[in-house]
DOZATI-61554 format. One record per residue: residue number from 1; x, y, z of N, C-alpha, C in turn. Coordinates in steps of 0.2 Angstrom, whole numbers. Each point is the difference from the previous one (the first is absolute). Layout:
REM DOZATI-61554
<NUM, <X, Y, Z>, <X, Y, Z>, <X, Y, Z>>
...
***
This chain:
REM DOZATI-61554
<1, <214, -149, -518>, <-6, -3, 4>, <-1, 4, 6>>
<2, <-7, 1, 1>, <-1, 4, 6>, <-2, -4, 6>>
<3, <3, 2, 7>, <0, -5, 5>, <-4, 4, 5>>
<4, <-6, -2, 3>, <-5, 3, 4>, <4, 0, 7>>
<5, <0, 5, 3>, <2, 1, 7>, <-5, -3, 5>>
<6, <1, -4, 4>, <-4, -3, 5>, <-2, 4, 5>>
<7, <-6, 1, 2>, <-2, 5, 6>, <2, -1, 6>>
<8, <2, 6, 3>, <3, -1, 7>, <-5, -3, 5>>
<9, <2, -5, 3>, <-6, -4, 4>, <-2, 5, 6>>
<10, <-6, 0, 2>, <-2, 5, 5>, <-1, -6, 6>>
<11, <3, 2, 7>, <-1, -5, 5>, <-8, -1, 2>>
<12, <-2, -5, 1>, <-7, -1, 3>, <0, 0, 7>>
<13, <-7, 2, 3>, <0, 0, 7>, <2, 6, 4>>
<14, <0, 1, 6>, <1, 5, 3>, <7, 2, 1>>
<15, <1, 6, 1>, <7, 3, 1>, <3, -4, 5>>
<16, <8, 0, 0>, <3, -4, 5>, <0, 4, 7>>
<17, <1, -4, 5>, <0, 4, 7>, <7, 1, 2>>
<18, <1, 6, 3>, <6, 2, 4>, <-1, -1, 7>>
<19, <5, -3, 2>, <-1, -2, 8>, <3, 7, 4>>
<20, <-3, 1, 6>, <3, 6, 4>, <4, -4, 6>>
<21, <5, 3, 3>, <3, -3, 5>, <3, 5, 5>>
<22, <1, -3, 5>, <3, 4, 6>, <6, -1, 3>>
<23, <5, 4, 0>, <8, -1, 1>, <2, 3, 7>>
<24, <-4, 3, 3>, <3, 3, 7>, <2, -5, 4>>
<25, <5, 2, 3>, <3, -4, 6>, <-5, 1, 6>>
<26, <0, -5, 4>, <-5, 0, 5>, <4, 3, 7>>
<27, <7, -2, 1>, <4, 3, 4>, <1, 8, 0>>
<28, <1, 2, -6>, <-1, 7, -2>, <-6, 4, 3>>
<29, <-5, -3, -2>, <-6, 3, 2>, <-2, 0, 8>>
<30, <2, -6, 3>, <0, 0, 7>, <4, 5, 3>>
<31, <6, 1, -3>, <4, 6, 3>, <-2, 6, 0>>
<32, <-4, 1, -7>, <-2, 7, -1>, <-6, 1, 5>>
<33, <-4, -5, 1>, <-7, 1, 4>, <2, 1, 8>>
<34, <6, -4, 2>, <2, 0, 6>, <3, 8, 2>>
<35, <4, 1, -4>, <3, 7, 0>, <-6, 6, 0>>
<36, <-4, -2, -4>, <-6, 5, 0>, <-3, 0, 6>>
<37, <-2, -6, 3>, <-4, 0, 6>, <4, 4, 5>>
<38, <7, -1, 1>, <3, 4, 6>, <-1, 8, -2>>
<39, <1, 2, -6>, <0, 7, -2>, <-8, 2, 1>>
<40, <-4, -4, 0>, <-7, 2, 1>, <0, 3, 8>>
<41, <2, -6, 4>, <1, 1, 7>, <3, 6, 2>>
<42, <6, 2, -3>, <4, 6, 2>, <-4, 6, -2>>
<43, <-3, 0, -5>, <-4, 7, -4>, <-7, -1, 2>>
<44, <-1, -3, 5>, <-9, 0, 1>, <-4, -2, -5>>
<45, <2, -4, -5>, <-4, -2, -6>, <0, 3, -5>>
<46, <6, 6, -1>, <-2, 5, -5>, <5, -4, -5>>
<47, <4, -5, 1>, <5, -3, -6>, <-4, -4, -4>>
<48, <-6, -1, 3>, <-4, -5, -6>, <-1, 1, -7>>
<49, <0, 8, -1>, <-1, 2, -7>, <7, -2, -4>>
<50, <6, 1, 4>, <5, -3, -5>, <0, -7, 0>>
<51, <-1, -4, 5>, <-1, -7, 0>, <-5, -3, -5>>
<52, <-5, 3, -1>, <-6, -2, -4>, <4, 1, -7>>
<53, <3, 6, -1>, <4, 1, -7>, <4, -5, -2>>
<54, <5, -2, 6>, <5, -4, -2>, <-2, -8, -1>>
<55, <-6, -2, 3>, <-3, -6, 0>, <-3, -1, -8>>
<56, <-3, 5, -2>, <-2, 1, -7>, <4, -1, -4>>
<57, <7, 4, 0>, <5, 0, -4>, <3, -7, -1>>
<58, <1, -3, 6>, <3, -7, 0>, <-5, -5, -4>>
<59, <-7, 0, 1>, <-5, -5, -3>, <0, 2, -7>>
<60, <-1, 7, -2>, <0, 1, -6>, <6, -2, -5>>
<61, <5, 2, 3>, <6, -1, -4>, <2, -8, -1>>
<62, <-2, -4, 4>, <2, -7, 0>, <-5, -4, -3>>
<63, <-5, 3, -3>, <-6, -3, -3>, <1, 1, -8>>
<64, <0, -7, -3>, <4, 1, -7>, <-6, -2, -5>>
<65, <0, 3, -5>, <-4, -1, -6>, <4, 0, -6>>
<66, <1, -5, -3>, <4, 0, -7>, <5, 3, 0>>
<67, <5, -2, 6>, <6, 4, 1>, <1, 6, 3>>
<68, <-6, 4, 1>, <0, 7, 2>, <-4, 0, 7>>
<69, <3, 4, 4>, <-4, 1, 6>, <-3, 8, 1>>
<70, <-7, 0, 2>, <-2, 7, 1>, <4, 4, 6>>
<71, <0, 6, -1>, <3, 5, 5>, <-5, 4, 4>>
<72, <1, 0, 6>, <-5, 5, 4>, <4, 6, 2>>
<73, <-2, 5, -2>, <3, 7, 0>, <-3, 4, 6>>
<74, <-4, -3, 4>, <-3, 5, 5>, <5, 1, 5>>
<75, <-2, 5, 5>, <5, 2, 4>, <-3, 0, 7>>
<76, <4, -1, 6>, <-3, 0, 6>, <-3, 7, 3>>
<77, <4, 5, -3>, <-1, 7, 2>, <-8, 2, -3>>
<78, <-2, -3, -5>, <-6, 1, -4>, <-5, -2, 4>>
<79, <1, -7, 3>, <-5, -3, 5>, <-1, 4, 6>>
<80, <6, 1, 4>, <-1, 5, 5>, <-3, 7, -1>>
<81, <0, 3, -5>, <-3, 6, -1>, <-8, -2, -1>>
<82, <-2, -4, -4>, <-6, -3, -1>, <-4, -2, 6>>
<83, <4, -3, 4>, <-3, -2, 7>, <-2, 7, 5>>
<84, <5, 4, 0>, <-2, 6, 4>, <-5, 4, -3>>
<85, <0, 1, -6>, <-5, 4, -3>, <-7, -4, 2>>
<86, <0, -6, -3>, <-6, -4, 3>, <-4, 0, 8>>
<87, <6, -1, 4>, <-1, 2, 7>, <-3, 7, 1>>
<88, <3, 5, -4>, <-3, 6, 2>, <-8, 1, -2>>
<89, <-1, -4, -5>, <-7, 0, -2>, <-5, -5, 3>>
<90, <3, -5, 3>, <-4, -4, 4>, <-1, 2, 8>>
<91, <5, 4, 1>, <0, 0, 8>, <-5, 5, 2>>
<92, <-4, 4, -3>, <-6, 4, 1>, <-6, -5, 0>>
<93, <0, -5, -4>, <-6, -5, 0>, <1, -3, 7>>
<94, <5, -3, 2>, <1, -3, 7>, <-2, 5, 6>>
<95, <3, 5, -1>, <-1, 5, 5>, <-8, 2, 1>>
<96, <-3, 1, -5>, <-7, 0, 0>, <-4, -5, 3>>
<97, <3, -6, -1>, <-4, -6, 2>, <2, 0, 8>>
<98, <6, 2, 2>, <1, -1, 7>, <-3, 5, 4>>
<99, <-1, 6, -3>, <-4, 6, 4>, <-8, -3, 1>>
<100, <-3, -3, -6>, <-6, -2, 0>, <-1, -6, 6>>
<101, <5, -4, 1>, <0, -5, 5>, <0, 4, 6>>
<102, <3, 5, 1>, <0, 3, 7>, <-6, 5, 1>>
<103, <-3, 1, -5>, <-6, 3, 0>, <-6, -3, 5>>
<104, <-1, -6, -3>, <-5, -5, 3>, <0, -7, -3>>
<105, <0, -5, 5>, <0, -7, -3>, <-4, -1, -6>>
<106, <-6, 3, 1>, <-5, 0, -5>, <3, 2, -8>>
<107, <2, 6, 1>, <3, 2, -6>, <6, -4, -3>>
<108, <3, -3, 4>, <7, -4, -2>, <-3, -6, -3>>
<109, <-5, -3, 3>, <-3, -6, -3>, <-3, 2, -7>>
<110, <-2, 5, -1>, <-3, 3, -6>, <5, 1, -5>>
<111, <5, 3, 2>, <6, 2, -5>, <4, -6, -2>>
<112, <-1, -7, 3>, <4, -4, -1>, <-1, -4, -7>>
<113, <-6, -1, -2>, <-1, -2, -7>, <1, 5, -6>>
<114, <-1, 7, 1>, <2, 4, -6>, <7, 0, 1>>
<115, <5, -1, 5>, <7, 1, 1>, <2, -6, -5>>
<116, <-3, -7, 3>, <3, -5, -4>, <-2, 0, -7>>
<117, <-5, 1, -2>, <-2, 0, -7>, <4, 6, -4>>
<118, <2, 5, 3>, <4, 5, -3>, <7, -2, -1>>
<119, <3, -4, 5>, <7, -2, 0>, <1, -7, -5>>
<120, <-6, -3, 0>, <0, -7, -4>, <1, 3, -9>>
<121, <-5, 6, 0>, <0, 3, -8>, <7, 3, -1>>
<122, <2, 3, 5>, <7, 4, -1>, <5, -6, -1>>
<123, <-1, -5, 4>, <5, -5, -1>, <1, -3, -6>>
<124, <-6, -1, -4>, <0, -3, -6>, <3, 6, -6>>
<125, <-2, 6, 1>, <3, 6, -3>, <8, -1, 0>>
<126, <3, -1, 7>, <7, 0, 1>, <3, -6, -3>>
<127, <-4, -6, -1>, <3, -6, -3>, <1, 1, -7>>
<128, <-5, 4, -3>, <0, 1, -8>, <6, 4, -2>>
<129, <0, 6, 4>, <6, 5, -1>, <8, -3, 2>>
<130, <-1, -4, 5>, <7, -4, 1>, <2, -4, -5>>
<131, <-5, -4, -3>, <2, -4, -6>, <2, 4, -7>>
<132, <-3, 7, 0>, <2, 4, -6>, <7, 2, 2>>
<133, <2, 1, 7>, <7, 2, 1>, <5, -5, -1>>
<134, <-2, -6, 3>, <5, -5, -2>, <1, -2, -8>>
<135, <-5, 0, -4>, <0, -1, -6>, <4, 5, -4>>
<136, <-1, 6, 2>, <5, 5, -3>, <7, 0, 2>>
<137, <1, -3, 5>, <7, 0, 2>, <4, -8, -3>>
<138, <-4, -4, -4>, <2, -5, -2>, <2, 0, -7>>
<139, <6, -1, -2>, <3, 1, -7>, <3, -7, -3>>
<140, <-2, -3, -6>, <2, -6, -2>, <2, 2, -7>>
<141, <7, -1, -2>, <3, 1, -7>, <-1, 7, -3>>
<142, <1, 4, 7>, <1, 7, -2>, <-8, 4, -2>>
<143, <-5, -4, 2>, <-7, 3, 0>, <-4, -2, 6>>
<144, <-3, 7, 1>, <-3, 0, 6>, <-8, -3, 1>>
<145, <-1, -3, 5>, <-7, -2, 1>, <-3, 6, 3>>
<146, <-7, 1, -1>, <-4, 6, 3>, <-8, -2, -1>>
<147, <-3, 5, 4>, <-7, -1, 1>, <-4, 6, -1>>
<148, <-6, -1, -2>, <-5, 7, 0>, <-6, -3, 4>>
<149, <-5, 4, -1>, <-6, -2, 4>, <-1, 5, 6>>
<150, <-6, -1, 4>, <-1, 3, 5>, <-1, -4, 6>>
<151, <4, 1, 5>, <0, -2, 7>, <-6, 0, 3>>
<152, <-4, 5, 0>, <-6, 0, 3>, <-5, -4, -4>>
<153, <0, 0, -7>, <-5, -5, -3>, <1, -7, 2>>
<154, <6, -3, 0>, <3, -6, 2>, <-3, -1, 8>>
<155, <1, 4, 5>, <-2, 0, 7>, <-6, -1, 1>>
<156, <-6, 4, -4>, <-7, 0, 0>, <-2, -8, -3>>
<157, <3, -1, -4>, <-2, -7, -4>, <2, -5, 6>>
<158, <6, 0, 2>, <2, -4, 6>, <-5, 0, 5>>
<159, <-3, 5, 3>, <-4, 1, 5>, <-7, -4, -2>>
<160, <-2, 2, -6>, <-7, -3, -1>, <1, -9, 0>>
<161, <6, -2, -3>, <1, -7, 0>, <1, -3, 6>>
<162, <2, 4, 5>, <2, -3, 7>, <-8, -1, 4>>
<163, <-4, 5, -2>, <-6, 0, 3>, <-4, -7, -2>>
<164, <1, -1, -6>, <-3, -6, -3>, <5, -6, 2>>
<165, <4, 0, 3>, <5, -5, 3>, <-3, -2, 7>>
<166, <-2, 4, 3>, <-3, 0, 7>, <-7, -3, 0>>
<167, <-4, 3, -6>, <-6, -4, -1>, <-1, -6, -2>>
<168, <6, -2, -3>, <-1, -8, -3>, <6, -4, 4>>
<169, <3, 3, 6>, <4, -5, 3>, <7, -1, -3>>
<170, <1, 4, -5>, <6, -1, -4>, <0, -4, -6>>
<171, <-6, -2, -1>, <-2, -4, -7>, <2, 5, -7>>
<172, <0, 5, 0>, <1, 5, -6>, <8, 2, 0>>
<173, <3, -3, 4>, <7, 3, -1>, <3, -2, -6>>
<174, <-1, -7, -5>, <4, 1, -7>, <-3, 5, -4>>
<175, <-7, 2, 1>, <-2, 6, -4>, <3, 7, 1>>
<176, <0, 0, 7>, <3, 6, 3>, <8, 1, -3>>
<177, <4, -5, 1>, <7, 0, -2>, <0, 1, -8>>
<178, <-4, -3, -4>, <0, 1, -7>, <-1, 7, -2>>
<179, <-5, 2, 3>, <-3, 7, -2>, <6, 5, 3>>
<180, <3, 0, 5>, <5, 5, 2>, <6, -1, -4>>
<181, <2, -6, -1>, <6, -1, -4>, <-1, 2, -7>>
<182, <-6, 0, -2>, <-2, 2, -7>, <2, 7, 0>>
<183, <-2, 4, 4>, <0, 7, 0>, <8, 1, 0>>
<184, <4, -3, 6>, <6, 3, 0>, <5, -2, -6>>
<185, <-2, -6, -3>, <4, -2, -5>, <-1, 4, -7>>
<186, <-6, 2, 0>, <-1, 5, -7>, <3, 6, 1>>
<187, <2, 3, 6>, <3, 6, 1>, <7, -1, 1>>
<188, <3, -6, -2>, <7, -2, 1>, <4, 0, -6>>
<189, <6, 2, -1>, <4, 0, -5>, <7, -1, 0>>
<190, <2, -3, -6>, <8, -1, 0>, <1, 3, -6>>
<191, <4, 6, 1>, <0, 6, -5>, <-6, 1, -4>>
<192, <-1, -1, -6>, <-6, 1, -3>, <-5, -7, -1>>
<193, <2, -5, 3>, <-3, -7, 0>, <-5, 0, 6>>
<194, <-6, 0, -2>, <-6, 1, 5>, <-1, -7, 3>>
<195, <-1, 0, 7>, <-2, -6, 3>, <-7, -2, -1>>
<196, <-3, -6, 3>, <-5, -2, -1>, <-2, -6, 5>>
<197, <-6, -2, 3>, <-1, -5, 3>, <-5, -4, -2>>
<198, <1, -7, -2>, <-4, -4, -4>, <-3, -6, 5>>
<199, <2, 1, 7>, <-3, -6, 4>, <-7, 2, 2>>
<200, <-4, -5, 2>, <-6, 1, 1>, <-2, -3, 7>>
<201, <-5, 4, 2>, <-2, -3, 7>, <-3, -6, 0>>
<202, <-4, -3, -5>, <-2, -7, 0>, <6, -6, -1>>
<203, <4, 3, -3>, <7, -5, 0>, <2, -1, 7>>
<204, <1, 6, 3>, <3, 0, 6>, <-4, -5, 5>>
<205, <-7, 1, 0>, <-5, -3, 3>, <1, -8, 0>>
<206, <0, -2, -7>, <0, -7, -1>, <6, -3, 3>>
<207, <6, 4, -1>, <6, -3, 2>, <0, -1, 9>>
<208, <-3, 5, 3>, <1, 0, 7>, <-6, -1, 4>>
<209, <-6, -2, -3>, <-6, 2, 4>, <0, -5, 7>>
<210, <5, -6, -1>, <0, -5, 6>, <3, 3, 6>>
<211, <4, 6, -2>, <3, 3, 7>, <-4, 4, 4>>
<212, <-6, 2, -3>, <-4, 5, 3>, <-3, -4, 7>>
<213, <-3, -6, -1>, <-2, -4, 7>, <6, -1, 4>>
<214, <6, -1, -3>, <6, -3, 5>, <1, 6, 3>>
<215, <0, 6, -2>, <2, 6, 3>, <-4, 1, 7>>
<216, <-6, -2, 0>, <-4, 1, 6>, <2, -7, 5>>
<217, <1, -5, -3>, <2, -6, 4>, <7, 2, 4>>
<218, <5, 3, -4>, <6, 2, 3>, <0, 4, 5>>
<219, <-6, 4, 1>, <0, 5, 5>, <0, -4, 8>>
<220, <-3, -7, -1>, <-1, -3, 5>, <6, -5, 2>>
<221, <2, -3, -7>, <7, -4, 1>, <5, 4, -3>>
<222, <3, 4, 5>, <5, 6, -1>, <6, -5, -4>>
<223, <3, -6, 2>, <5, -2, -4>, <0, -2, -7>>
<224, <-8, 1, -3>, <-1, 0, -6>, <1, 7, -5>>
<225, <-1, 4, 4>, <0, 7, -3>, <6, 2, -3>>
<226, <7, -2, 1>, <4, 2, -5>, <1, -4, -7>>
<227, <-3, -6, 0>, <-1, -4, -6>, <-5, 3, -4>>
<228, <-6, 1, 3>, <-5, 3, -4>, <3, 7, -3>>
<229, <2, 4, 4>, <2, 7, -3>, <5, -1, -4>>
<230, <5, -5, 0>, <6, -1, -5>, <-4, -2, -6>>
<231, <-5, -4, 1>, <-3, -4, -7>, <-3, 7, -4>>
<232, <-3, 4, 4>, <-4, 6, -3>, <4, 5, -3>>
<233, <6, 2, 2>, <5, 4, -2>, <3, -2, -5>>
<234, <2, -7, 0>, <3, -3, -7>, <-4, 0, -6>>
<235, <-7, -1, 2>, <-5, 0, -6>, <-1, 7, -2>>
<236, <0, 4, 4>, <-2, 7, -1>, <6, 4, -5>>
<237, <6, -2, 3>, <6, 2, -4>, <1, -3, -8>>
<238, <-2, -7, -1>, <-1, -3, -6>, <-5, 3, -4>>
<239, <-5, 1, 3>, <-7, 4, -3>, <3, 6, -3>>
<240, <2, 4, 5>, <2, 8, -2>, <4, 0, -6>>
<241, <6, -4, 1>, <5, 0, -4>, <-1, -3, -7>>
<242, <-5, -4, -1>, <-2, -2, -7>, <-5, 4, -3>>
<243, <-3, 6, 4>, <-5, 5, -3>, <4, 6, -2>>
<244, <7, 0, 2>, <3, 7, -1>, <4, 0, -8>>
<245, <-2, 5, -3>, <2, 2, -7>, <2, 7, 0>>
<246, <7, 0, -4>, <3, 6, -3>, <0, 0, -7>>
<247, <-4, 2, -3>, <-1, -2, -8>, <-1, -7, -1>>
<248, <5, -3, -4>, <0, -7, -1>, <5, -4, 5>>
<249, <1, 3, 5>, <4, -3, 5>, <-5, -4, 6>>
<250, <1, -7, 1>, <-4, -3, 5>, <4, -3, 5>>
<251, <-3, -2, 5>, <4, -3, 6>, <-4, -6, 3>>
<252, <4, -5, 2>, <-2, -6, 3>, <4, -2, 6>>
<253, <-3, -4, 5>, <4, -2, 5>, <-2, -7, 2>>
<254, <4, -3, 3>, <-2, -6, 3>, <0, -1, 8>>
<255, <0, 6, 3>, <2, 0, 7>, <-5, -3, 4>>
<256, <3, -5, 5>, <-4, -5, 3>, <-1, 3, 8>>
<257, <-7, -2, 2>, <0, 1, 8>, <5, -3, 4>>
<258, <1, -5, 0>, <4, -4, 4>, <8, 4, 1>>
<259, <1, 4, -5>, <7, 3, 1>, <-1, 6, 5>>
<260, <-6, 3, -1>, <-3, 6, 5>, <-1, -2, 7>>
<261, <-3, -6, 0>, <-1, -3, 7>, <6, 0, 4>>
<262, <5, -3, -3>, <7, -2, 2>, <2, 8, 4>>
<263, <-1, 5, -4>, <2, 7, 2>, <-3, 2, 6>>
<264, <-7, 0, 0>, <-4, 2, 4>, <1, -4, 8>>
<265, <1, -7, -1>, <2, -3, 6>, <6, 1, 3>>
<266, <5, 3, -4>, <6, 1, 2>, <0, 6, 4>>
<267, <-5, 6, -3>, <-1, 6, 4>, <-3, -1, 6>>
<268, <-5, -5, 1>, <-3, -2, 6>, <4, -2, 5>>
<269, <5, -5, -2>, <5, -3, 5>, <4, 4, 3>>
<270, <3, 6, -4>, <5, 5, 1>, <-4, 4, 5>>
<271, <-6, 3, -2>, <-4, 4, 5>, <-1, -3, 7>>
<272, <-2, -7, 1>, <1, -2, 6>, <6, -1, 3>>
<273, <4, -1, -3>, <8, -1, 3>, <1, 8, 3>>
<274, <-1, 4, -4>, <1, 7, 2>, <-4, 3, 7>>
<275, <-6, -3, -1>, <-4, 1, 6>, <2, -3, 6>>
<276, <2, -7, 0>, <4, -4, 5>, <6, 4, 2>>
<277, <4, 2, -5>, <6, 4, 2>, <-2, 6, 4>>
<278, <-5, 4, -1>, <-2, 6, 4>, <-2, -2, 6>>
<279, <-4, -5, 2>, <-2, -2, 6>, <5, -2, 4>>
<280, <6, -4, -3>, <5, -2, 4>, <4, 6, 3>>
<281, <1, 5, -6>, <4, 6, 2>, <-4, 4, 5>>
<282, <-7, 0, 1>, <-3, 5, 5>, <0, -4, 7>>
<283, <1, -7, -1>, <1, -3, 7>, <7, 1, 3>>
<284, <5, 0, -4>, <7, 2, 2>, <0, 6, 1>>
<285, <-2, 5, -3>, <-1, 7, 2>, <-2, 1, 6>>
<286, <-7, -3, 3>, <-4, 0, 5>, <5, -2, 5>>
<287, <4, -6, 0>, <4, -2, 5>, <5, 4, 2>>
<288, <4, 3, -5>, <4, 4, 1>, <-1, 8, 3>>
<289, <-5, 2, -2>, <-3, 6, 3>, <-3, -2, 7>>
<290, <-2, -5, 1>, <-3, -2, 7>, <5, -1, 5>>
<291, <6, -3, -3>, <5, -1, 4>, <3, 5, 3>>
<292, <0, 6, -5>, <4, 7, 3>, <-6, 2, 5>>
<293, <-6, -1, -1>, <-4, 2, 5>, <-1, -5, 6>>
<294, <3, -4, 0>, <-1, -5, 6>, <-6, -4, 0>>
<295, <-3, -2, -7>, <-6, -4, 0>, <1, -5, -4>>
<296, <-4, -5, 2>, <0, -6, -6>, <-4, 1, -4>>
<297, <0, -5, -6>, <-4, 1, -5>, <-7, 0, 1>>
<298, <-3, -5, 3>, <-7, 1, 3>, <-2, 5, 3>>
<299, <3, 3, 5>, <0, 6, 3>, <-1, 7, -5>>
<300, <5, -1, -4>, <0, 5, -5>, <-6, 1, -5>>
<301, <-2, -6, -2>, <-6, 1, -5>, <-7, 1, 4>>
<302, <0, -1, 6>, <-5, 0, 4>, <-1, 8, 3>>
<303, <6, 4, -2>, <0, 7, 3>, <-1, 5, -6>>
<304, <-6, 3, 1>, <-1, 5, -6>, <5, 6, 1>>
<305, <4, 1, 5>, <5, 6, 0>, <6, -3, -4>>
<306, <1, -7, 1>, <6, -3, -5>, <-1, 1, -7>>
<307, <-7, -3, -2>, <-1, 0, -8>, <-1, 7, -3>>
<308, <-1, 5, 5>, <0, 7, -3>, <6, 3, 1>>
<309, <5, -3, 2>, <8, 3, 2>, <3, 2, -6>>
<310, <3, 6, -1>, <4, 2, -5>, <5, -5, -4>>
<311, <4, -4, 5>, <5, -5, -3>, <-4, -5, -4>>
<312, <-5, -3, 4>, <-4, -6, -4>, <-3, 3, -6>>
<313, <-3, 6, 0>, <-4, 3, -6>, <6, 1, -5>>
<314, <5, 3, 1>, <5, 0, -5>, <2, -7, -3>>
<315, <1, -4, 4>, <2, -7, -3>, <-6, -3, -4>>
<316, <-6, 1, 2>, <-5, -3, -3>, <-1, 4, -8>>
<317, <1, 6, 1>, <-1, 4, -7>, <6, -2, -5>>
<318, <6, -2, 3>, <6, 0, -5>, <-2, -8, -2>>
<319, <-2, -4, 4>, <-1, -7, -2>, <-6, -1, -4>>
<320, <-5, 4, 0>, <-6, 1, -5>, <3, 2, -6>>
<321, <4, 6, 0>, <2, 3, -7>, <5, -6, -3>>
<322, <4, -3, 3>, <5, -5, -3>, <-4, -6, -4>>
<323, <-6, -2, 4>, <-4, -5, -2>, <-3, 2, -7>>
<324, <-2, 7, 0>, <-4, 2, -6>, <5, 2, -5>>
<325, <6, 1, 0>, <6, 1, -5>, <1, -7, -2>>
<326, <1, -5, 5>, <1, -7, -3>, <-5, -3, -4>>
<327, <-7, 2, 1>, <-6, -2, -4>, <1, 3, -6>>
<328, <2, 6, 0>, <0, 4, -7>, <6, -3, -5>>
<329, <5, -2, 4>, <5, -3, -5>, <-2, -7, -3>>
<330, <-4, -4, 5>, <-3, -7, -3>, <-5, 1, -5>>
<331, <-4, 6, 1>, <-6, 1, -5>, <3, 1, -6>>
<332, <5, 5, -1>, <3, 2, -6>, <5, -5, -3>>
<333, <2, -4, 4>, <4, -5, -3>, <-5, -5, -4>>
<334, <-5, -3, 4>, <-4, -5, -2>, <-5, 2, -5>>
<335, <-4, 5, 2>, <-7, 2, -3>, <2, 6, -5>>
<336, <6, 3, 0>, <2, 4, -6>, <5, -3, -4>>
<337, <6, -2, 2>, <5, -2, -4>, <-2, -7, -2>>
<338, <-1, -4, 3>, <-2, -8, -2>, <-6, 1, -3>>
<339, <-5, 2, 1>, <-7, 0, -3>, <2, 4, -6>>
<340, <3, 5, -2>, <1, 2, -6>, <5, -5, -4>>
<341, <5, -2, 2>, <5, -4, -4>, <-5, -6, -3>>
<342, <-5, -4, 5>, <-5, -6, -2>, <-3, 3, -7>>
<343, <-3, 7, 1>, <-5, 1, -4>, <3, 2, -7>>
<344, <6, 4, 0>, <4, 1, -5>, <2, -6, -4>>
<345, <2, -5, 4>, <3, -5, -4>, <-5, -6, -3>>
<346, <-6, 2, 1>, <-6, -4, -2>, <-3, 3, -7>>
<347, <2, 6, -1>, <-3, 4, -6>, <3, -2, -6>>
<348, <-4, 0, -5>, <2, -1, -8>, <-3, 5, -3>>
<349, <3, 4, -5>, <-2, 5, -4>, <-1, -3, -7>>
<350, <-5, 3, -3>, <-2, -2, -7>, <-1, 7, -4>>
<351, <4, 0, -6>, <-1, 6, -4>, <4, 5, 2>>
<352, <6, -2, 2>, <5, 6, 3>, <2, 4, -6>>
<353, <-1, -2, -6>, <3, 4, -6>, <-4, 6, -1>>
<354, <-6, 0, 3>, <-4, 7, -2>, <3, 6, 5>>
<355, <4, -1, 3>, <4, 5, 4>, <6, 3, -4>>
<356, <2, -3, -5>, <5, 2, -3>, <0, 7, -4>>
<357, <-6, 2, -1>, <0, 8, -4>, <-5, 3, 4>>
<358, <0, 1, 7>, <-2, 4, 4>, <2, 7, 1>>
<359, <-4, 4, 0>, <3, 8, 0>, <-2, 2, 8>>
<360, <6, 4, 2>, <0, 2, 7>, <-6, 5, 1>>
<361, <-5, -1, 5>, <-4, 5, 1>, <-1, 0, 9>>
<362, <-4, 5, 1>, <-2, 0, 7>, <5, 5, 4>>
<363, <-3, 3, 6>, <3, 4, 4>, <0, -3, 7>>
<364, <6, 2, 5>, <0, -3, 6>, <-6, 3, 4>>
<365, <-2, -5, 5>, <-6, 3, 4>, <4, 1, 7>>
<366, <-4, 4, 3>, <2, 2, 7>, <-1, -5, 5>>
<367, <4, 2, 6>, <1, -7, 5>, <-6, 2, 5>>
<368, <-4, 5, -1>, <-6, 1, 5>, <-4, -6, 1>>
<369, <-2, -4, -5>, <-5, -6, 1>, <4, -5, 4>>
<370, <6, -1, -2>, <5, -5, 5>, <0, 3, 7>>
<371, <0, 6, 2>, <0, 2, 6>, <-8, -1, 3>>
<372, <-4, 1, -3>, <-7, -2, 2>, <-1, -6, 2>>
<373, <4, -5, -4>, <-1, -7, 1>, <4, -2, 6>>
<374, <6, 2, 1>, <4, -1, 5>, <-3, 3, 6>>
<375, <-3, 6, 1>, <-4, 3, 6>, <-6, -5, 1>>
<376, <-4, -2, -4>, <-5, -4, 1>, <1, -8, 1>>
<377, <7, -2, -1>, <2, -6, 1>, <-4, -6, -5>>
<378, <0, 4, -6>, <-4, -5, -6>, <6, 0, -6>>
<379, <6, 0, 2>, <5, 1, -5>, <2, -8, -2>>
<380, <4, 0, -5>, <2, -6, -3>, <7, 1, -5>>
<381, <0, -5, -3>, <6, 0, -5>, <-2, -1, -8>>
***
């Protein structure tokens, strides 16, 4: 008697999601960035290339996906060389503008717009190439991410969209973000798995149109600004993550603006505290230096010679540098580490099984783009 074998049931509905998590120790990160800030001071800023590398290694290695963490394989020396080469290319541009300014005020005014336009386009080129560098230094489960495409093609697209942004007072931002992200993602790969971006500008606009008028209101009511910006960034991250694809791999996030608003307010509070500490320090420095000169504090601050004196000048520079280093530590702790931790913990990944048979592809990208981004202050993580 033949018995029929029942068919294997096929699960209905979408593929299960895999949560992403962040396991980094906050105290260890604080020690890392505090030590890095002191070394930046000692090396006149040049240690930042190694500090950035250490920060990325910390964040990447403690971000866990399905039991495995990505590995950042970039090196500080690469960033330093990229920065020096970028400065060698940018220096003649700055020199030409400076000489034009010496020639005549009229020429300087005429040169301002072309210089700004050039630096903006070049900055977008640097942003694209920096992303290519970071992707090619990111490895997960032995397979490298990488990126193709033209940095100049992206830069000119970004420039045209920025002109539309000015003409529409920012109203086309959703469509700008969708178009630029679509170009970046279609040239992004995980091994031989090509990326894409499915998010639409209209979807972004529908979610966040109400933030556009609030942005103008927050310019007048400044305490409202951190809340508006936090709501915008949370919405932007959720929209962006929901549109990312690597083959059948999809992402989703439940990041909330309230979490980000708390981070922004903490940074603002620390900034005010650091400024207050700087003012108190300068008053104490003035008292001490004035006492050595036989002057009261009121006499000292009324005396141009005292304000221009070498001891008070040295004390002022040291206080300013200490304040900036302190702010860098605060910024990196709250808006880099804590921001990263909240975003990573909010992510769920669907269809991760599609990465099971990925073949390694792609080459390492040079660090020149990262150097340009650092020189133009348009870098990121």
